[in-house]
C-alpha positions in Angstrom: 57.2 203.2 248.8 58.9 201.4 251.7 55.5 198.8 251.2 55.3 198.2 248.1 59.4 196.8 248.7 58.1 194.8 251.6 55.2 194.1 249.9 55.5 193.8 246.1 52.5 196.5 245.9 52.0 199.9 246.5 50.4 201.3 249.5 46.7 202.8 248.4 45.9 198.9 247.5 47.9 196.8 250.3 46.5 198.7 252.8 42.4 198.7 251.7 43.2 194.9 251.9 45.2 194.5 254.4 43.1 197.4 257.1 40.9 199.0 255.6 38.5 196.4 254.3 39.2 193.6 257.4 38.4 197.1 259.8 35.4 198.0 258.0 36.7 201.6 257.2 34.9 202.3 254.0 35.8 206.0 253.8 39.6 205.4 253.8 42.3 206.1 251.0 44.9 208.1 250.1 44.7 208.6 246.6 42.2 211.1 246.0 38.9 209.8 244.1 35.3 210.7 243.3 34.0 209.9 246.7 36.6 212.0 248.2 35.4 214.5 245.8 32.1 214.6 246.8 32.2 214.5 250.0 35.7 215.3 252.2 35.7 218.7 253.9 37.2 221.6 252.3 40.0 222.8 254.4 39.9 226.8 255.7 43.0 229.2 256.0 43.5 231.0 259.3 40.7 233.5 258.7 37.9 230.9 258.0 38.5 231.1 254.0 38.2 227.5 252.4 40.6 226.6 250.2 40.8 223.8 247.8 41.9 219.6 249.1 45.2 218.3 248.3 44.5 215.7 246.0 46.9 212.5 246.2 47.9 210.9 243.0 48.9 206.9 242.8 52.7 208.9 241.6 52.3 211.0 245.5 51.6 208.5 247.6 54.1 206.1 246.1 56.8 209.3 246.8 55.6 209.8 250.4 53.8 206.0 251.3 51.6 206.5 254.5 53.5 210.0 255.9 51.3 212.2 256.9 47.5 211.9 253.8 45.3 209.2 254.7 41.9 210.9 254.4 39.8 209.1 256.4 36.9 210.1 259.2 36.7 210.3 263.2 34.3 206.6 262.4 37.1 205.6 260.2 39.8 206.2 262.8 37.6 205.2 265.3 37.7 201.7 264.4 41.3 201.4 263.6 42.1 202.6 267.7 39.5 200.2 268.9 41.6 197.9 266.7 44.5 199.3 268.7 42.5 199.6 272.6 40.4 196.4 272.6 41.4 194.2 269.6 39.0 191.2 268.4 40.6 188.3 267.8 44.5 187.6 265.9 43.9 186.8 262.3 44.8 187.1 258.7 44.6 191.3 259.4 44.9 191.8 263.3 48.0 191.9 265.4 48.8 189.2 268.0 48.7 190.1 271.4 52.6 190.1 271.3 52.6 192.5 268.6 50.4 195.1 269.9 51.8 194.8 273.4 55.5 195.1 271.8 53.2 198.0 269.7 52.0 199.6 272.8 55.9 199.4 274.9 57.5 202.8 275.5 60.6 202.6 273.4 62.1 205.9 274.1 61.9 208.2 277.0 61.2 211.9 275.1 60.1 214.0 279.0 59.9 213.6 283.0 58.3 215.8 285.3 56.6 215.0 288.8 53.1 215.1 287.0 54.0 212.9 284.3 56.4 211.0 281.6 55.8 210.8 277.7 57.6 208.0 275.6 57.3 207.1 272.4 56.1 204.0 271.2 55.6 202.4 267.6 53.8 204.8 266.8 51.9 206.4 269.2 52.9 208.8 272.2 52.3 208.0 275.5 51.3 210.0 278.5 52.2 207.9 281.8 50.7 209.7 284.5 50.4 208.8 288.3 47.2 206.7 287.8 47.3 205.7 283.7 48.7 205.6 280.0 47.2 206.7 277.7 48.5 206.6 274.0 47.7 209.3 271.6 48.2 210.1 268.7 47.6 213.6 266.0 47.7 215.0 262.9 48.4 217.7 261.3 48.0 219.1 257.2 47.3 222.5 255.4 44.2 223.2 257.4 43.1 220.1 258.4 44.4 219.0 262.7 43.1 215.9 264.3 43.6 214.4 267.7 43.2 211.1 269.4 43.8 209.5 272.4 43.0 205.9 273.9 43.3 204.2 277.4 44.3 201.0 276.8 43.3 200.1 280.5 39.7 201.3 280.6 39.1 201.0 276.9 37.8 204.3 276.0 38.8 207.2 273.5 38.4 209.6 271.3 39.3 211.3 267.8 38.7 215.2 267.0 39.0 216.0 263.3 39.5 220.0 262.3 39.4 221.3 258.7 40.9 224.3 259.3 44.0 226.2 260.2 42.8 227.4 263.4 42.3 223.8 264.5 45.5 223.2 266.5 44.2 225.9 268.7 40.8 224.3 269.5 42.4 220.8 269.8 44.4 222.1 272.7 41.5 223.3 274.7 39.2 220.5 273.8 41.5 217.6 274.0 42.2 217.5 277.3 38.1 218.1 278.7 37.5 215.4 276.6 40.0 213.0 278.1 39.6 214.7 281.5 36.2 213.4 280.8 36.7 209.6 279.8 40.4 209.0 281.7 39.3 210.3 284.8 42.7 210.8 286.9 40.7 208.4 289.9 41.0 204.5 289.6 43.3 201.9 289.3 46.8 201.6 287.2 48.0 199.0 286.1 
């Protein structure tokens, strides 16, 4: 695991100590546990039939690190998103303003047309429009689809999580509608 090589410890305890606990993300983790067993949503196939959750073990998490199996809630993920767009002062757990600025700086231009352009930053996709930039990030696992978007300028954002294989189609319709309400195209651009 990359985190083990960098920090000397597995990702689960590292993330709990460095992010989940300091940010108040009490319902987040990587390794399947009794709390997830009791409270986690079950995924559903395209016909709406439930199937079993993928239950990652410490060995699975060590193999794949943070790639795609964070168990969290919309509320917990929103706490993380808030720290990105309206951060508390830098401390032992929170990035400095310079690090946040670098994390949100366009690193790779992906697409451009007359109405918008798309860039990748460090962990975020950035949509640049005439009015403003918004950052977003999504996730897809069998039976689960999620999307988070925020405007750093407006200090507003949203998190949508689904537990159905058809959730990706729902996100394609719902996310733009929510974005239009939260990030209207009128107003100053940075």
